[in-house]
SEDO-604459 format. One record per residue: residue in three letters; z, x, y of N, C-alpha, C in turn. Coordinates in steps of 0.2 Angstrom, whole numbers, plus 2048, in hexadecimal, padded with zeros to 3 digits. Layout:
// residues N
AlaZXYZXYZXY ...
END
This chain:
// residues 282
MetBC9AD4AB8BC8AD8ABDBC0AD9ABE AlaBBBAD7AC1BB3ADAAC3BB2AE1AC4 TyrBAFAE4ABFBAEAECAC2BA7AEBAC7 LysBA9AF0ACCBA3AF0AD2B9DAF5ACF PheB97AF2ACCB93AF4ACAB8DAF7ACC TyrB8BAFDACBB84B01ACFB80B02ACC AlaB7AB02ACEB77B07ACBB72B0DACD MetB72B0FAC9B6EB17ACCB68B19ACC AspB64B1BAD2B5EB18AD3B59B1DACE PheB5CB20AC7B58B22AC2B52B1AAC1 AlaB56B14AC3B54B11ABFB4DB0EAC2 PheB4AB11AC7B46B0FACCB41B16ACC TyrB40B19AC8B3CB1FAC6B38B1CAC0 AsnB30B1EAC1B2CB1CABBB27B21ABA SerB23B22AB6B1DB26AB6B18B26ABC MetB17B21ABFB15B1FAC3B15B22ACC GlyB1DB23ACBB21B23AD2B28B21AD0 IleB2AB20AD8B31B1EADAB2FB18ADF TyrB34B14ADEB36B0DAE2B38B11AEA SerB37B0EAEFB39B12AF6B42B10AF7 PheB45B12AF8B4BB14AFAB4EB0AAFD GluB4BB08B01B4BB02B05B49AFDAFF AlaB44AFEAFBB43AF9AF6B48AF7AF1 ArgB4CB00AF2B50AFFAE9B59AFCAED CysB57AFDAF5B5EAFAAF5B5DAF1AF5 GluB59AF0AF5B57AE9AF7B56AE2AF2 MetB53AE8AECB54AE5AE6B5CAE4AE2 LeuB5DAEBAE3B65AEAAE2B6AAE4AE6 LysB68AE2AEBB6EADFAEFB6BAD8AEA GluB63AD6AEBB62AD0AE8B67ACFAE3 IleB63AD4ADCB65AD3AD7B6EAD3AD6 GlyB71AD4ADBB79AD4ADAB7CADBAD8 TyrB79ADEAD8B7EAE4AD6B81AE8ADE AspB88AEBADCB8EAEAAE3B8CAF0AE7 AlaB8AAF5AE3B86AFDAE5B80B01AE4 ThrB7DB04AE8B76B08AE9B79B10AE6 HisB75B15AE5B76B1BAE1B6FB1DAE4 LeuB72B25AE7B6BB28AE7B6AB31AE5 SerB65B32AE1B64B38ADEB61B3DAE2 ValB65B41AE3B62B47AE9B5FB4BAE5 TrpB62B4CADFB60B52ADAB61B58ADC HisB5FB5CADFB60B65AE4B63B64AEA GlyB66B69AEEB66B69AF2B60B6BAF9 GluB5AB6DAF5B54B6DAFAB56B65AFC ArgB57B5FAFAB56B5BAFDB5BB57B01 TrpB60B5BB02B68B59B05B66B54B0A ArgB62B53B0DB61B4FB13B5FB48B12 AspB5CB48B09B5DB3EB07B62B3CB0A ValB69B3FB0AB6FB3BB0BB70B37B12 GluB6AB3AB14B6AB37B1CB6AB2DB1C LysB66B2CB16B64B25B15B6AB21B14 LeuB71B25B12B77B20B10B7AB1CB15 LysB78B1FB1BB80B1FB21B80B18B21 AsnB79B15B20B77B0DB23B78B08B1F ValB78B0CB19B77B05B10B7DAFFB11 LysB83B00B13B87AFBB13B87AF5B18 GluB85AF7B1EB82AF4B23B7AAF1B22 LysB76AF4B21B6FAF1B1FB71AEDB1C TyrB74AF1B13B70AECB0DB76AEAB0D GlyB7CAEAB0EB84AE7B0AB84AE9B02 LeuB82AF0B01B83AF3AFCB88AFBAFD AspB8CAFBAF9B90B01AF9B8DB05AF6 ValB8DB0CAF6B88B12AF5B90B16AEF AlaB8DB15AE9B93B16AE4B92B1FAE2 GlyB8BB23AE5B8DB27AE3B85B2FAE5 ValB86B34AE4B7EB38AE4B7FB3BAE1 TyrB7AB3BADCB79B42AD8B75B48ADA ValB79B4CAD8B75B55ADAB76B59AD5 ValB72B5EAD4B70B62ACCB72B69AD0 LeuB78B6CACEB79B73AD0B77B79ACA AspB71B7DACDB6EB83AC8B70B89ACB LeuB77B8CAC7B7AB91AC9B73B98AC8 SerB6FB97AC0B6BB9DABFB65B9FAC5 LeuB66B9AACAB61B9BAD2B65B9FAD4 GlyB6BBA2AD3B6EBA4AD8B72BA1ADC GluB78BA1AE0B7CB9FAE4B79B9CAE9 AspB75B9EAEDB73B9EAF3B6CB9CAF4 HisB69B99AEDB62B97AEEB63B90AF2 ProB5EB8EAF5B5FB87AF9B5FB81AF4 ArgB60B81AEDB5FB7DAEAB67B7BAE8 AsnB6CB80AEAB72B81AE9B76B81AEE ThrB73B83AF6B78B84AFCB76B7EAFE GlyB70B7DAFEB6FB75B02B74B6EAFF IleB78B71AF8B7CB6BAF6B83B69AFB LeuB85B72AFCB89B73B01B87B6FB09 LysB83B70B0BB7EB6CB12B81B66B0F MetB7EB64B0BB7FB5AB0BB86B5AB0C LeuB89B5EB07B92B5AB09B92B5BB0F GluB92B5FB14B92B60B19B91B57B1E IleB8AB57B1DB88B50B1EB87B49B1E MetB8BB4AB15B89B42B14B8EB3EB16 GluB8BB38B19B8FB32B1CB8EB2DB16 GlyB91B29B17B92B20B13B92B22B0D CysB94B28B09B96B28B03B9BB2EB01 SerB9FB2DAFFBA4B31AFCBA5B34AF6 ThrBA0B34AF2B9FB36AEAB9AB3AAEA ValB9CB40AE6B95B43AE5B94B44ADD GluB8FB44AD9B90B44AD4B8CB4AAD1 LeuB90B51ACEB8AB57ACEB8BB57AC7 AlaB85B58AC7B82B5DABFB82B64AC1 IleB84B67ABAB84B70ABBB80B70AB6 GlnB78B71AB8B71B74AB2B75B78AAF SerB75B7EAB4B77B85AB2B7AB8AAB6 ValB7FB8EAB2B82B93AB5B80B9CAB6 GlyB7BB9AAB2B78BA0AB2B76BA1AAB HisB71BA8AACB6BBA7AA4B6EBABA9D HisB6DBA7A9AB72BABA92B78BA4A92 IleB78BA2A97B81BA0A95B7FB97A93 ArgB7FB95A8FB7DB8EA89B82B89A8C ProB80B84A8BB84B7DA8CB8DB7EA89 SerB8FB7BA8DB98B7AA8CB9AB82A88 AspB98B87A8BB9BB8FA88B9FB8DA91 ProBA5B93A8FBAAB90A94BAAB97A97 LysBA4B9DA95BA4BA3A9BBA2BA2AA0 GlyB9FB9DA9FB9CB99AA7BA0B96AAC AspBA8B95AAABADB92AAEBADB96AB5 AspBADB9BAB4BB0BA1ABABAAB9EAC1 IleBA4B9EABDB9DB9FAC3B9FB97AC5 AlaBA1B93ABFBA0B8EAC4BA5B8CAC8 AlaBABB8CAC5BB1B8DACABB1B8FAD2 LysBAFB96AD1BADB98AD7BA9B93ADC TrpBA2B91ADBB9FB8BADFBA1B85AE1 LeuBA5B82ADCBA9B7EADCBAEB7EAE2 GluBB3B82AE1BB7B85AE7BB4B83AEE LysBB0B89AEFBACB86AF4BAAB80AF7 AlaBA8B7CAF1BA6B74AF4BAAB6EAF6 LeuBB1B72AF1BB8B6EAF2BBAB6DAF8 LysBB9B75AFCBBCB75B03BB9B6FB06 IleBB3B6EB07BAEB6AB0BBB1B62B09 AlaBAFB62B05BB2B5DB01BB9B58AFF GluBBDB5EB02BC4B5CB05BC5B5BB0B ArgBC1B5EB11BC2B5DB18BBDB55B19 ArgBB9B54B15BB5B4EB16BB5B4BB13 AsnBBBB49B0EBBCB43B09BB7B41B05 IleBB6B45B02BB0B46AFBBB3B46AF5 AsnBAFB44AEFBB2B45AE9BADB48AE6 IleBADB4EAE3BA8B50ADDBAAB4FAD7 LeuBA5B4CAD5BA8B49ACDBA1B4EAC9 LeuBA3B4EAC3BA0B54AC0B9CB50ABB TyrB97B51ABAB8FB4BAB5B90B4FAB2 ThrB91B4EAABB8DB50AA3B86B4DAA4 HisB85B52AA0B7DB52A9FB7CB56A98 LeuB77B52A93B72B56A8EB70B5CA90 SerB70B61A8CB6EB67A8CB70B6CA93 PheB73B68A98B75B6EA9FB7DB6FA9B TrpB7EB76AA1B84B79A9DB89B73A9E IleB8AB6FAA3B90B6AAA2B8EB65A9E GluB8CB67A98B8BB60A93B8FB5BA8F ArgB95B5EA8DB9BB5BA8CBA0B57A90 HisBA1B54A90BA7B51A94BAEB52A95 GluBAFB58A8EBB4B5CA8DBB3B63A92 AspBADB64A94BACB6CA98BAEB6AA9F AlaBADB63AA0BAEB5FAA8BB5B5FAA8 ValBBBB5EAA4BC2B5EAA2BC5B65AA4 ArgBC1B6CAA1BC4B70AA0BC3B74AA7 LeuBBDB71AACBBCB73AB3BC2B70AB6 CysBC3B6AAB7BC7B65ABABCFB68AB7 LysBD1B68AB1BD7B6CAB3BD8B73AB4 ArgBD3B77AB3BD2B7EAB8BD4B7DAC0 LeuBCFB7BAC2BD1B7AAC9BD5B75ACC AsnBD6B70ACABDDB6CACBBDAB69AD2 HisBD7B69AD3BD6B63AD9BD5B5EADD ProBD7B5AAE1BD9B52AE1BD1B51AE5 AsnBCCB53AE3BC6B50AE7BC0B52AE1 LeuBC4B56ADBBBDB55AD7BC0B53ACF GlyBBBB50ACDBBBB49AC6BB6B49AC5 IleBB6B43ABFBB0B44AB9BADB3BABB ValBA6B3CAB8BA2B37AB6BA2B36AB0 PheBA6B32AAEBA4B31AA4B9CB2CAA4 CysB97B31AA2B92B31AA1B90B2CA9A GlyB91B27A99B8EB25A91B89B26A8C TyrB83B26A92B7DB28A8FB80B31A8A HisB7FB36A91B81B3BA8CB87B3DA88 TrpB8DB3CA88B92B3AA84B8DB38A7E TyrB8AB32A7CB86B2EA76B80B34A74 AlaB7CB35A78B78B3CA76B7AB40A74 ValB80B44A78B82B4DA75B87B4BA6E AspB8BB46A6FB90B45A69B90B3EA66 GlyB91B3AA6AB91B33A69B98B30A64 ThrB9EB36A64BA5B37A5FBA9B34A63 AsnBAFB34A63BB8B34A64BB8B33A6A LeuBB3B2CA6CBB3B28A72BBAB27A75 SerBC0B25A71BC6B26A74BC9B2BA75 AlaBC9B30A73BCCB35A73BC8B3AA79 ThrBC1B3BA7CBBDB3CA80BC0B38A86 LeuBC0B31A85BC2B2FA8ABCAB2EA8E GlnBCDB32A89BD6B34A8CBD7B37A8D AlaBD1B3EA8CBD1B44A8EBCFB44A97 ValBC9B3FA96BC6B3FA9EBCBB3CAA3 AlaBCDB36AA0BD3B31AA4BD4B35AAA ProBDBB3AAA9BDDB3DAB2BD9B3FAB7 TyrBD0B40AB4BCBB40ABABC8B3EABB LeuBC9B36AB8BC0B31AB6BC1B2DABE LysBBBB2EAC2BB9B2BAC7BB5B28AC5 GlnBB0B27AC4BA9B22AC1BA8B23ABA ValBA4B1FABABA0B1CAB3B9AB19AB3 AsnB95B1DAAEB8DB1AAAFB8BB18AA6 IleB88B13AA4B88B11A9FB80B11A9D SerB7EB13A98B75B0FA97B75B0BA90 GlyB72B08A90B6FB06A87B6BB0DA84 SerB6EB0EA7EB6AB15A7DB6BB13A72 SerB64B18A70B65B17A6AB5FB1DA67 ArgB64B21A61B61B28A60B5BB28A5F AsnB57B2AA61B50B2BA5FB4CB31A61 ProB4AB34A5EB46B3CA5EB40B3AA67 HisB3DB35A67B3AB32A6DB3EB34A73 GlyB44B32A71B49B31A79B4AB36A7D PheB4EB36A82B50B3CA86B52B42A83 GlyB4EB47A84B50B4CA83B4FB4CA7B GlyB4BB49A78B4AB47A70B4EB45A6B ValB55B43A71B5AB42A6BB5BB39A6B AlaB5BB37A71B5DB2EA72B5BB2BA79 ThrB57B26A78B58B22A7CB5BB21A83 IleB56B1EA88B5CB1DA8FB59B15A90 GluB5DB0FA8DB5AB08A8FB5DB04A93 ProB5CAFEA95B60AF9A97B65AF7A92 LeuB6BAF4A96B71AF3A92B72AEDA8C AspB6BAEBA8DB6CAE4A87B67AE5A82 ValB66AEBA80B64AEFA7AB67AF6A79 GlyB64AFAA73B66AFFA70B6CAFFA6B GluB6FB04A67B72B04A65B7BB06A67 LeuB7AB0BA6BB7FB0CA70B85B04A73 AspB8BB05A6FB90AFEA70B92AFFA77 AsnB8FAFDA7CB91AFDA83B97AF6A83 PheB97AF3A7EB9EAEFA7DBA3AF2A7D AlaBA4AF5A78BA8AFAA75BACAFDA7B LeuBA7B02A7DBA8B08A82BABB04A88 LeuBA8AFDA8ABAEAFAA92BB3AF9A8F GlyBB4AF5A89BBBAF3A87BC1AF9A86 GlnBBEAFFA86BC3B06A85BC4B06A8D LeuBBFB06A91BC0B08A97BC5B03A9B LysBC3AFDA99BC8AF8A9ABD2AFAA98 LysBD0AFCA90BD7AFDA8FBDCB03A92 MetBD7B08A94BDAB0DA96BDEB0BA9E GlyBDAB07AA2BDCB04AA6BD6B08AAD TyrBCFB08AACBCBB0BAB0BCBB04AB4 AsnBC9B07ABCBC8B02AC0BC2B05AC6 GlyBC1B0BAC6BB8B0BAC7BB7B09AC9 MetBB0B0BACABA8B08ACBBA5B0AAC4 IleBA0B07AC1B9DB07ABBB94B06ABD GlyB90B0AABAB8AB0DABCB85B0BAB6 TyrB81B08AB7B7CB07AB2B76B0EAB4 GlnB74B12AAEB71B17AB1B69B16AB2 GlyB64B15AADB5EB14AABB59B19AAC TrpB5BB1FAAAB56B24AACB4EB22AA8 GlyB49B25AA9B43B25AA6B40B1DAA2 GluB45B18AA5B41B12AA2B39B10AA4 GlyB39B11AACB33B0FAAEB32B07AAC GlyB2DB04AADB2BAFEAADB2EAFAAB2 AspB2FAF5AB3B31AF0AB9B38AEFAB8 AlaB3AAF4ABDB42AF6AC0B46AEFAC0 TyrB42AEBAC5B48AE6AC7B4AAE2AC2 SerB45AE1ABCB45ADDAB5B4DAE1AB2 LysB4AAE7AB1B4EAE9AACB57AECAB1 LeuB58AECAB4B5CAEBAB9B60AE4ABA SerB5DAE0ABAB5FAD9ABBB61AD9AB2 ArgB60ADAAADB61AD9AA7B67ADDAA4 SerB67AE2AA8B6DAE7AA8B73AE5AAA LeuB72AE4AB1B7AADEAB4B7BAD8AB0 LysB77AD3AAEB78ACFAAAB7BAD1AA3 AlaB7AAD6AA1B7DAD7A9BB84ADAA99 PheB86ADFAA1B8AAE2AA3B90ADCAA6 ArgB8EAD7AA8B94AD2AAAB93ACFAA5 AspB91ACDAA1B90ACBA9AB96ACDA97 MetB96AD4A96B9CAD6A92BA2AD7A95 GluBA2AD7A9BBA9AD6A9EBACACEA9C ArgBA7ACAA9DBABAC3A9CBACAC2A94 ArgBA9AC7A8FBADAC5A89BB3ACAA88 LeuBB3AD0A8CBB8AD4A8CBBFAD0A8E GluBBEACBA95BC3AC9A96BC6AC3A93 GluBC1ABDA90BC3ABAA8CBC6ABBA85 HisBC1AC1A81BC4AC4A7ABC7ACAA7A ProBCCACCA7FBCDAD4A80BCDAD8A78 HisBCEAD3A73BCFAD9A6CBC7AD8A69 TrpBC3AD3A6CBBDAD6A67BB9ADCA68 AlaBBCAE2A6BBBCAE7A6EBC0AEDA6B AspBC3AE9A66BC8AEEA63BC5AF0A5C LeuBC0AF1A5EBBCAF4A56BC0AFDA53 LysBBFAFDA4FBC1B04A4CBBCB0AA4E LeuBBEB0DA53BB8B13A54BB8B18A51 ThrBB2B1AA4FBB0B21A4BBB4B24A4C ProBB8B2AA49BBAB30A4CBB5B36A4D 
END
């Protein structure tokens, strides 16, 4: 089975600006991607999702998700946070919100369970809307954010136990934060795993956050072939995306290279599944 493969719109950002929404969709369709993706960033831009309702009809693409960032250190009633709830109320053409929780309060460090009550209170409100509108809210782990590790996302999913709450496995952020115990991490995430994104990456102080690079899928030290093998082994059958944040340059070229690399990894796994049975570092 070939995975549906999407590109996060991060790949279209560079130091000069960002490609238009229309150009992004047209490029992805021409290259051969199955779905597009939209970064709304924060709730003050909640109306940006109005662009999504015609994507399928106009471009022949699915919409894999909408990425937003919650920052409760600003206060629950700040427009950056209340706007996310407004977005959930109006969103059409997409049923997935990828939620990165940057902070739950001042002086609460990444992964600190002291923030669980604060996050859970906000999520309970959001999930009432999500349930009514058939939207999945997927927790998005992120280097230096409060939800930094996949274990943090699992902890919240277990606590809230809601069918519309799940997890995005973020290959880059797993690698940059820890990069170990892949099998155990995926097994813990598995009951809540609804989406995956991957990147090429190498540890480098000049990379994102001073930790690691984000690159096309045909370069870097991170072994995405082994990662994909683990996902297939555990029976994952959802979408997989190319992350592409901060790469700059010719987006079309890098998107093409990454799609080609991904489909080749799939081919090799189909023909030689045992190739991915390497002994993973504990």
